[in-house]
C-alpha positions as CSV (number, residue, x, y, z in Angstrom):
1,M,3.1,21.8,6.7
2,E,0.8,18.9,6.3
3,I,1.1,16.4,3.3
4,I,-2.1,17.0,1.3
5,K,-2.8,16.6,-2.4
6,N,-0.6,18.7,-4.7
7,T,2.2,19.2,-2.3
8,V,5.8,18.4,-3.0
9,V,7.2,16.1,-0.4
10,T,10.8,15.5,0.4
11,L,11.6,12.3,2.3
12,D,14.7,10.9,3.9
13,Y,14.4,7.1,3.8
14,T,16.0,3.7,3.8
15,V,14.6,0.5,2.5
16,R,15.2,-3.0,4.1
17,N,14.3,-6.5,3.2
18,P,12.5,-8.6,5.9
19,E,15.9,-9.9,7.1
20,G,16.9,-6.3,7.9
21,E,19.5,-5.9,5.2
22,V,19.4,-2.5,3.5
23,V,18.5,-2.6,-0.2
24,D,18.4,1.1,-0.7
25,N,20.2,3.4,1.6
26,G,18.3,6.5,0.4
27,E,21.6,8.3,-0.3
28,N,19.5,11.0,-2.1
29,P,16.2,12.2,-0.6
30,L,13.1,11.1,-2.4
31,V,11.1,14.1,-3.7
32,Y,7.7,13.5,-5.2
33,L,4.4,15.3,-6.1
34,H,1.7,13.9,-3.7
35,G,-1.8,13.2,-4.7
36,G,-2.2,10.3,-7.1
37,Y,0.5,11.2,-9.7
38,D,2.0,7.6,-9.5
39,A,5.3,8.9,-8.3
40,I,5.6,6.5,-5.4
41,F,4.0,3.2,-4.3
42,P,0.2,4.0,-3.7
43,L,0.1,2.4,-0.2
44,L,3.1,4.4,0.8
45,E,1.6,7.6,-0.4
46,E,-1.7,6.7,1.3
47,K,0.1,6.2,4.7
48,L,2.1,9.5,4.3
49,H,-1.1,11.5,3.6
50,G,-1.8,13.9,6.5
51,M,1.7,13.6,8.0
52,N,3.8,16.8,8.8
53,E,7.4,17.8,8.5
54,G,9.7,15.8,11.0
55,E,7.3,12.9,11.4
56,K,8.5,9.3,10.9
57,L,6.8,6.3,9.4
58,T,7.9,2.6,9.1
59,I,5.8,0.6,6.8
60,K,6.1,-2.9,5.4
61,L,5.0,-3.3,1.8
62,Q,4.2,-6.8,0.4
63,P,5.4,-7.5,-3.1
64,E,2.0,-6.7,-4.7
65,D,2.3,-3.2,-3.1
66,A,5.8,-2.7,-4.2
67,F,7.6,-4.2,-7.3
68,G,5.2,-7.0,-7.8
69,D,5.5,-10.8,-7.6
70,F,8.3,-12.5,-9.3
71,D,7.2,-13.6,-12.8
72,E,9.0,-16.7,-14.0
73,S,7.8,-16.1,-17.6
74,L,10.1,-13.0,-17.6
75,V,13.2,-15.2,-17.2
76,L,14.4,-16.1,-20.6
77,V,17.3,-18.2,-22.0
78,E,18.7,-16.8,-25.2
79,D,21.5,-17.7,-27.6
80,R,24.8,-16.1,-26.8
81,E,25.3,-15.0,-30.4
82,L,22.4,-12.5,-30.1
83,F,24.5,-10.4,-27.7
84,P,27.6,-8.2,-28.1
85,A,30.9,-9.9,-27.2
86,D,31.5,-7.7,-24.1
87,I,28.5,-8.5,-22.1
88,E,28.7,-9.3,-18.3
89,V,26.4,-10.5,-15.6
90,G,24.6,-7.6,-14.1
91,M,24.3,-5.6,-17.4
92,S,20.9,-4.4,-18.4
93,F,19.4,-3.7,-21.8
94,E,16.1,-2.6,-23.1
95,R,14.0,-5.1,-25.2
96,V,11.6,-3.4,-27.6
97,G,8.1,-4.8,-27.2
98,D,6.2,-6.5,-30.0
99,D,2.9,-5.1,-31.3
100,G,3.4,-1.7,-29.7
101,E,3.9,-3.1,-26.2
102,D,6.0,-1.1,-23.7
103,D,9.8,-1.7,-23.9
104,M,11.1,-3.7,-21.0
105,L,14.4,-3.6,-19.1
106,F,16.1,-7.0,-18.7
107,R,19.2,-7.8,-16.6
108,I,21.7,-10.5,-17.6
109,T,21.8,-13.0,-14.7
110,D,23.9,-15.8,-16.0
111,I,26.1,-16.5,-19.1
112,A,27.1,-20.2,-19.8
113,D,27.4,-22.8,-22.6
114,K,26.6,-20.4,-25.4
115,K,23.5,-19.3,-23.6
116,V,22.5,-16.1,-21.8
117,V,19.9,-15.9,-19.0
118,V,18.0,-12.6,-18.9
119,D,15.5,-11.5,-16.4
120,G,12.8,-8.9,-16.9
121,N,11.7,-8.7,-13.3
122,H,12.7,-5.7,-11.2
123,P,15.6,-6.8,-8.9
124,L,13.3,-6.4,-5.9
125,S,10.3,-8.1,-7.2
126,G,8.8,-10.9,-5.1
127,M,10.3,-9.2,-2.0
128,A,8.5,-7.5,0.9
129,L,10.1,-4.2,1.7
130,I,10.3,-2.2,4.8
131,F,10.5,1.7,4.3
132,D,11.8,3.8,7.2
133,V,10.7,7.3,6.2
134,T,11.2,10.8,7.7
135,V,9.3,13.7,6.2
136,R,11.9,16.3,5.6
137,E,10.0,19.0,3.8
138,V,6.6,19.8,2.4
139,R,5.6,22.6,0.2
140,M,2.9,23.5,-2.2
141,A,3.5,22.5,-5.8
142,T,3.9,25.3,-8.4
143,S,1.3,25.5,-11.1
144,E,4.0,24.4,-13.6
145,E,4.7,21.2,-11.5
146,L,0.9,20.5,-11.3
147,E,0.6,21.0,-15.0
148,H,3.4,18.6,-15.8
149,G,2.6,16.1,-13.1
150,H,6.0,16.0,-11.5
151,V,8.4,18.0,-9.4
152,H,10.9,20.5,-10.9
153,G,14.1,22.0,-9.4
154,E,16.5,20.4,-7.0
155,H,16.2,16.6,-6.9
156,G,13.2,16.8,-9.2
157,H,12.9,16.9,-13.1
158,H,15.1,19.2,-15.0
159,H,14.6,20.5,-18.5
């Protein structure tokens, strides 16, 4: 079946950086609702449109087409006393936005001299990414999936 608007697409994939290192081994297939539901990167969705089961695609996404450019203003140095005692580099926490802004996820990237460095950038921001994709399955979405705007069932959203 062809990938068209309102189909549920199952992809086997890996993601590499430009040096060829795997940054996501695609351990679980990616299952999404095709057709502008913001489930995957728009350029990737555009290139998949019209493909059929079994077909393969390799596409390089520049940072602006993937997780965005690295934003230095999202790297903050905070006082150590603002954090729990048991924090470690690599931990993430949600920072509630001011003035009704969206909450943001920050990662701790360094702890030193009573200071903690936190980074609100996605770990893959600023990086071009190469997607190797195989279309595993394509099916029509159910009316419930279309109404909710996402996939239900195996590898999809569960209630």
